[in-house]
C-alpha positions as a Markdown table, in Angstrom:
| # | Residue | x | y | z |
|---|---|---|---|---|
| 1 | Unk | 73.2 | 86.7 | 99.5 |
| 2 | Unk | 76.0 | 86.9 | 102.8 |
| 3 | Unk | 74.6 | 88.4 | 105.7 |
| 4 | Unk | 76.5 | 90.0 | 107.8 |
| 5 | Unk | 74.3 | 91.0 | 110.9 |
| 6 | Unk | 74.8 | 88.8 | 114.2 |
| 7 | Unk | 77.5 | 86.8 | 112.7 |
| 8 | Unk | 80.8 | 86.1 | 114.0 |
| 9 | Unk | 83.3 | 87.3 | 111.5 |
| 10 | Unk | 86.5 | 86.8 | 111.6 |
| 11 | Unk | 89.6 | 88.9 | 110.4 |
| 12 | Unk | 93.3 | 88.4 | 110.4 |
| 13 | Unk | 95.8 | 91.3 | 110.1 |
| 14 | Unk | 92.9 | 92.8 | 111.7 |
| 15 | Unk | 94.6 | 96.0 | 113.5 |
| 16 | Unk | 95.2 | 98.1 | 110.3 |
| 17 | Unk | 95.3 | 99.1 | 106.2 |
| 18 | Unk | 92.6 | 97.2 | 105.0 |
| 19 | Unk | 91.4 | 94.5 | 107.6 |
| 20 | Unk | 90.8 | 97.4 | 110.1 |
| 21 | Unk | 89.0 | 98.9 | 107.5 |
| 22 | Unk | 87.3 | 95.5 | 107.2 |
| 23 | Unk | 86.3 | 95.3 | 110.7 |
| 24 | Unk | 85.1 | 98.9 | 111.1 |
| 25 | Unk | 82.6 | 97.7 | 107.9 |
| 26 | Unk | 81.4 | 95.0 | 109.2 |
| 27 | Unk | 81.3 | 95.8 | 112.4 |
| 28 | Unk | 78.8 | 98.9 | 111.6 |
| 29 | Unk | 76.6 | 96.5 | 109.8 |
| 30 | Unk | 75.6 | 94.6 | 112.7 |
| 31 | Unk | 78.4 | 91.7 | 112.8 |
| 32 | Unk | 80.4 | 90.0 | 115.5 |
| 33 | Unk | 83.5 | 90.5 | 115.0 |
| 34 | Unk | 87.0 | 88.3 | 115.8 |
| 35 | Unk | 89.8 | 90.3 | 115.5 |
| 36 | Unk | 93.4 | 88.7 | 114.9 |
| 37 | Unk | 96.9 | 90.9 | 114.9 |
| 38 | Unk | 100.3 | 90.8 | 116.5 |
| 39 | Unk | 100.2 | 94.4 | 117.0 |
| 40 | Unk | 98.3 | 94.1 | 120.4 |
| 41 | Unk | 98.5 | 98.0 | 120.9 |
| 42 | Unk | 96.6 | 99.0 | 117.4 |
| 43 | Unk | 94.1 | 95.8 | 118.1 |
| 44 | Unk | 93.3 | 97.7 | 121.2 |
| 45 | Unk | 92.9 | 101.1 | 119.7 |
| 46 | Unk | 90.5 | 99.2 | 116.6 |
| 47 | Unk | 88.6 | 97.0 | 119.7 |
| 48 | Unk | 87.8 | 100.5 | 121.5 |
| 49 | Unk | 87.0 | 102.7 | 118.1 |
| 50 | Unk | 84.0 | 99.7 | 117.0 |
| 51 | Unk | 83.2 | 99.5 | 120.6 |
| 52 | Unk | 82.8 | 103.0 | 121.0 |
| 53 | Unk | 80.5 | 103.1 | 118.5 |
| 54 | Unk | 78.3 | 101.1 | 119.9 |
| 55 | Unk | 79.3 | 97.5 | 117.6 |
| 56 | Unk | 80.9 | 94.5 | 119.0 |
| 57 | Unk | 84.6 | 93.2 | 119.0 |
| 58 | Unk | 86.3 | 90.5 | 120.0 |
| 59 | Unk | 90.1 | 91.2 | 120.1 |
| 60 | Unk | 92.8 | 88.3 | 119.6 |
| 61 | Unk | 96.9 | 88.9 | 119.3 |
| 62 | Unk | 97.4 | 86.1 | 117.1 |
| 63 | Unk | 101.2 | 85.6 | 115.4 |
| 64 | Unk | 99.5 | 83.7 | 112.5 |
| 65 | Unk | 103.2 | 83.2 | 111.2 |
| 66 | Unk | 103.4 | 80.4 | 113.5 |
| 67 | Unk | 100.8 | 77.0 | 113.2 |
| 68 | Unk | 100.6 | 76.5 | 116.9 |
| 69 | Unk | 99.7 | 79.7 | 117.4 |
| 70 | Unk | 96.8 | 79.4 | 115.1 |
| 71 | Unk | 96.0 | 76.3 | 116.4 |
| 72 | Unk | 95.6 | 77.7 | 120.1 |
| 73 | Unk | 93.6 | 81.2 | 119.0 |
| 74 | Unk | 90.9 | 79.1 | 116.8 |
| 75 | Unk | 90.5 | 77.1 | 120.3 |
| 76 | Unk | 90.0 | 80.0 | 122.1 |
| 77 | Unk | 87.6 | 81.5 | 119.6 |
| 78 | Unk | 85.5 | 78.4 | 119.1 |
| 79 | Unk | 85.3 | 78.1 | 123.4 |
| 80 | Unk | 84.6 | 81.5 | 123.1 |
| 81 | Unk | 82.7 | 82.2 | 120.6 |
| 82 | Unk | 81.3 | 79.4 | 118.9 |
| 83 | Unk | 81.2 | 78.8 | 115.5 |
| 84 | Unk | 82.6 | 81.2 | 113.2 |
| 85 | Unk | 80.6 | 82.2 | 109.7 |
| 86 | Unk | 82.7 | 84.5 | 108.0 |
| 87 | Unk | 86.7 | 83.4 | 108.2 |
| 88 | Unk | 88.7 | 86.5 | 106.3 |
| 89 | Unk | 92.3 | 85.4 | 105.5 |
| 90 | Unk | 93.8 | 89.2 | 105.2 |
| 91 | Unk | 96.4 | 89.2 | 106.8 |
| 92 | Unk | 100.6 | 89.8 | 104.9 |
| 93 | Unk | 103.0 | 90.8 | 104.6 |
| 94 | Unk | 106.4 | 92.0 | 101.9 |
| 95 | Unk | 110.1 | 91.9 | 102.0 |
| 96 | Unk | 110.6 | 94.1 | 97.8 |
| 97 | Unk | 114.3 | 92.6 | 98.2 |
| 98 | Unk | 115.6 | 90.9 | 94.7 |
| 99 | Unk | 115.7 | 86.6 | 95.7 |
| 100 | Unk | 119.4 | 87.0 | 96.4 |
| 101 | Unk | 119.0 | 89.7 | 98.9 |
| 102 | Unk | 116.3 | 88.3 | 101.0 |
| 103 | Unk | 117.1 | 86.7 | 104.3 |
| 104 | Unk | 115.7 | 82.8 | 104.5 |
| 105 | Unk | 114.0 | 83.4 | 107.4 |
| 106 | Unk | 112.4 | 86.2 | 105.7 |
| 107 | Unk | 111.4 | 84.1 | 102.2 |
| 108 | Unk | 110.1 | 81.5 | 104.7 |
| 109 | Unk | 107.8 | 84.1 | 107.3 |
| 110 | Unk | 106.5 | 85.5 | 103.9 |
| 111 | Unk | 104.9 | 81.9 | 103.0 |
| 112 | Unk | 103.9 | 81.4 | 106.4 |
| 113 | Unk | 101.8 | 84.7 | 106.9 |
| 114 | Unk | 100.9 | 85.0 | 103.4 |
| 115 | Unk | 100.3 | 81.1 | 103.0 |
| 116 | Unk | 100.4 | 78.7 | 104.8 |
| 117 | Unk | 98.2 | 80.2 | 107.6 |
| 118 | Unk | 95.5 | 80.1 | 105.3 |
| 119 | Unk | 95.6 | 76.5 | 105.7 |
| 120 | Unk | 95.5 | 76.3 | 109.3 |
| 121 | Unk | 93.2 | 78.9 | 109.9 |
| 122 | Unk | 90.5 | 77.2 | 107.3 |
| 123 | Unk | 91.3 | 74.3 | 108.9 |
| 124 | Unk | 90.5 | 75.5 | 112.6 |
| 125 | Unk | 86.9 | 76.5 | 111.8 |
| 126 | Unk | 86.0 | 74.9 | 108.3 |
| 127 | Unk | 85.1 | 71.9 | 110.4 |
| 128 | Unk | 81.8 | 73.2 | 112.3 |
| 129 | Unk | 81.0 | 75.0 | 108.8 |
| 130 | Unk | 80.9 | 71.4 | 107.2 |
| 131 | Unk | 78.3 | 70.5 | 110.2 |
| 132 | Unk | 76.4 | 73.7 | 110.1 |
| 133 | Unk | 76.4 | 73.4 | 106.4 |
| 134 | Unk | 77.2 | 77.1 | 106.0 |
| 135 | Unk | 80.0 | 79.6 | 105.9 |
| 136 | Unk | 82.2 | 82.1 | 103.8 |
| 137 | Unk | 86.2 | 81.7 | 103.5 |
| 138 | Unk | 87.6 | 84.6 | 102.4 |
| 139 | Unk | 91.1 | 84.7 | 100.5 |
| 140 | Unk | 93.1 | 87.7 | 100.5 |
| 141 | Unk | 95.8 | 87.5 | 97.9 |
| 142 | Unk | 97.0 | 90.5 | 95.3 |
| 143 | Unk | 97.0 | 90.6 | 91.4 |
| 144 | Unk | 100.8 | 89.6 | 92.2 |
| 145 | Unk | 99.5 | 86.4 | 92.3 |
| 146 | Unk | 98.3 | 86.8 | 89.0 |
| 147 | Unk | 101.8 | 88.5 | 86.8 |
| 148 | Unk | 104.3 | 89.3 | 89.0 |
| 149 | Unk | 107.3 | 92.4 | 89.1 |
| 150 | Unk | 111.2 | 91.9 | 90.1 |
| 151 | Unk | 111.5 | 91.9 | 93.5 |
| 152 | Unk | 108.4 | 90.6 | 94.2 |
| 153 | Unk | 109.5 | 86.6 | 94.0 |
| 154 | Unk | 108.8 | 85.8 | 97.3 |
| 155 | Unk | 106.0 | 87.4 | 97.7 |
| 156 | Unk | 104.2 | 86.9 | 94.2 |
| 157 | Unk | 104.8 | 82.9 | 94.9 |
| 158 | Unk | 103.0 | 83.1 | 98.2 |
| 159 | Unk | 100.1 | 85.2 | 96.7 |
| 160 | Unk | 99.9 | 82.5 | 93.5 |
| 161 | Unk | 99.6 | 79.7 | 95.9 |
| 162 | Unk | 97.2 | 81.8 | 98.1 |
| 163 | Unk | 95.2 | 82.1 | 94.3 |
| 164 | Unk | 95.2 | 78.1 | 94.2 |
| 165 | Unk | 94.6 | 77.3 | 97.5 |
| 166 | Unk | 91.4 | 78.9 | 96.8 |
| 167 | Unk | 90.1 | 77.7 | 93.4 |
| 168 | Unk | 91.7 | 73.9 | 94.9 |
| 169 | Unk | 89.3 | 74.7 | 98.4 |
| 170 | Unk | 86.1 | 76.2 | 96.1 |
| 171 | Unk | 86.3 | 72.8 | 94.0 |
| 172 | Unk | 87.4 | 70.6 | 96.5 |
| 173 | Unk | 84.1 | 72.4 | 98.4 |
| 174 | Unk | 81.9 | 71.7 | 95.5 |
| 175 | Unk | 83.2 | 68.0 | 95.2 |
| 176 | Unk | 81.9 | 67.6 | 98.3 |
| 177 | Unk | 78.3 | 68.6 | 97.3 |
| 178 | Unk | 79.4 | 71.6 | 100.5 |
| 179 | Unk | 77.5 | 74.6 | 100.4 |
| 180 | Unk | 80.4 | 76.8 | 101.9 |
| 181 | Unk | 81.6 | 79.9 | 99.6 |
| 182 | Unk | 84.7 | 81.1 | 99.2 |
| 183 | Unk | 86.1 | 84.5 | 97.8 |
| 184 | Unk | 89.1 | 85.3 | 96.1 |
| 185 | Unk | 90.6 | 89.2 | 96.2 |
| 186 | Unk | 93.3 | 90.4 | 94.3 |
| 187 | Unk | 93.9 | 94.1 | 94.5 |
| 188 | Unk | 96.9 | 96.2 | 92.6 |
| 189 | Unk | 99.1 | 97.8 | 94.7 |
| 190 | Unk | 96.7 | 99.6 | 97.2 |
| 191 | Unk | 97.9 | 102.8 | 99.2 |
| 192 | Unk | 98.1 | 101.7 | 102.7 |
| 193 | Unk | 101.9 | 102.0 | 103.7 |
| 194 | Unk | 102.5 | 97.9 | 103.0 |
| 195 | Unk | 104.4 | 98.9 | 99.7 |
| 196 | Unk | 104.9 | 102.6 | 100.5 |
| 197 | Unk | 107.3 | 104.1 | 97.3 |
| 198 | Unk | 105.4 | 101.9 | 94.6 |
| 199 | Unk | 105.1 | 103.5 | 90.9 |
| 200 | Unk | 102.3 | 103.0 | 88.7 |
| 201 | Unk | 103.5 | 103.8 | 84.9 |
| 202 | Unk | 99.5 | 104.1 | 83.6 |
| 203 | Unk | 97.6 | 105.2 | 86.4 |
| 204 | Unk | 94.2 | 105.9 | 84.5 |
| 205 | Unk | 94.1 | 102.0 | 84.1 |
| 206 | Unk | 96.5 | 100.6 | 87.0 |
| 207 | Unk | 96.3 | 102.8 | 89.9 |
| 208 | Unk | 97.4 | 102.9 | 93.4 |
| 209 | Unk | 94.3 | 101.6 | 95.4 |
| 210 | Unk | 92.7 | 104.1 | 98.1 |
| 211 | Unk | 91.8 | 101.3 | 100.8 |
| 212 | Unk | 88.5 | 102.6 | 101.7 |
| 213 | Unk | 87.6 | 101.8 | 98.2 |
| 214 | Unk | 89.5 | 98.1 | 98.5 |
| 215 | Unk | 87.4 | 97.5 | 101.6 |
| 216 | Unk | 84.1 | 98.6 | 100.5 |
| 217 | Unk | 84.6 | 96.3 | 97.3 |
| 218 | Unk | 85.6 | 93.4 | 99.4 |
| 219 | Unk | 82.7 | 93.9 | 101.8 |
| 220 | Unk | 80.5 | 94.0 | 98.7 |
| 221 | Unk | 82.0 | 91.4 | 97.2 |
| 222 | Unk | 81.5 | 89.2 | 100.2 |
| 223 | Unk | 77.9 | 89.9 | 100.4 |
| 224 | Unk | 77.1 | 89.2 | 97.1 |
| 225 | Unk | 79.0 | 86.0 | 97.5 |
| 226 | Unk | 81.4 | 87.4 | 94.5 |
| 227 | Unk | 84.0 | 83.7 | 93.9 |
| 228 | Unk | 86.6 | 86.1 | 92.6 |
| 229 | Unk | 87.2 | 90.4 | 92.9 |
| 230 | Unk | 90.4 | 91.6 | 91.3 |
| 231 | Unk | 90.7 | 95.3 | 90.8 |
| 232 | Unk | 90.7 | 97.6 | 89.2 |
| 233 | Unk | 89.3 | 95.9 | 86.8 |
| 234 | Unk | 92.2 | 96.2 | 84.1 |
| 235 | Unk | 93.8 | 93.3 | 86.6 |
| 236 | Unk | 91.2 | 90.6 | 85.0 |
| 237 | Unk | 93.1 | 91.1 | 81.1 |
| 238 | Unk | 95.7 | 89.2 | 83.1 |
| 239 | Unk | 94.0 | 85.8 | 83.2 |
| 240 | Unk | 93.7 | 85.9 | 79.1 |
| 241 | Unk | 96.9 | 87.3 | 78.3 |
| 242 | Unk | 98.1 | 83.9 | 79.4 |
| 243 | Unk | 98.2 | 82.2 | 76.3 |
| 244 | Unk | 100.1 | 84.7 | 75.0 |
| 245 | Unk | 104.1 | 83.9 | 74.2 |
| 246 | Unk | 105.8 | 84.3 | 77.4 |
| 247 | Unk | 108.5 | 87.2 | 75.8 |
| 248 | Unk | 105.6 | 88.7 | 74.9 |
| 249 | Unk | 103.2 | 88.4 | 77.8 |
| 250 | Unk | 106.7 | 89.8 | 79.1 |
| 251 | Unk | 106.8 | 92.8 | 76.9 |
| 252 | Unk | 103.3 | 93.6 | 78.0 |
| 253 | Unk | 103.8 | 93.4 | 81.3 |
| 254 | Unk | 107.5 | 95.7 | 80.7 |
| 255 | Unk | 105.0 | 98.2 | 79.2 |
| 256 | Unk | 102.6 | 98.8 | 81.2 |
| 257 | Unk | 105.0 | 99.8 | 83.9 |
| 258 | Unk | 104.7 | 97.0 | 86.3 |
| 259 | Unk | 108.0 | 95.1 | 85.8 |
| 260 | Unk | 109.8 | 98.9 | 87.2 |
| 261 | Unk | 106.7 | 99.3 | 89.8 |
| 262 | Unk | 108.8 | 98.8 | 92.4 |
| 263 | Unk | 111.9 | 99.9 | 91.5 |
| 264 | Unk | 111.2 | 103.0 | 94.4 |
| 265 | Unk | 110.0 | 100.4 | 96.8 |
| 266 | Unk | 110.6 | 101.4 | 100.4 |
| 267 | Unk | 108.1 | 99.3 | 101.9 |
| 268 | Unk | 107.5 | 101.5 | 105.6 |
| 269 | Unk | 104.9 | 99.8 | 107.9 |
| 270 | Unk | 105.2 | 96.9 | 106.0 |
| 271 | Unk | 105.4 | 94.7 | 109.2 |
| 272 | Unk | 102.1 | 96.2 | 110.3 |
| 273 | Unk | 100.2 | 96.3 | 107.2 |
| 274 | Unk | 97.5 | 93.1 | 105.7 |
| 275 | Unk | 97.5 | 92.7 | 102.0 |
């Protein structure tokens, strides 16, 4: 079991959406939450809320699309708080545009935040975990990192990469004999505003997920040292279905409505919301 009390827990994208809910829930369990976000105003708001309830929170403005900013902020955290026990790489963005409409800078930024930030953050805090022989790294990816959809070429590719990052990291740590835990989280669309306008054909098997539910499940998965958390349960079907011929797989994705799920996407507030 991973305990939160008196642990340093770093959460990126912590000022809103799933990140904010994670911060509130984990702080309530006695952790010292270290909050990273680019939105200083929202970051200050969530910090006041957490501290107002008698819990510990330390905010840091950090643009995780910038490697230098991650390294500088991580150095500050290590200096001011010491080793971090749990890292939750949660920050993420989505453009929701067809490949020919997405600008070069938008595609690069998607990968900078959704994928490369995981590398720079883990490289900053993993050495202290290895030295202490303990730690937990959480990768918040997406169901879109298991099965893609139109208008998500950059997003899905970045999340497929995040899933691969977690898998390779897990195996690398095990190969080295290190007792560092990892958890990858792959939810279907979450109703935070990031995916405003998305639709699901069969909500009884692929519902648009409630943020509170998702955050609670993530906290529980970390506590129980689960290696993988997919939500809803039907998302697990994406793994064995990969053995189907491509045409069958594509037809099934189409039948389930996934191929049309982004048709009415508007993505309001997508720059502020994680995952």
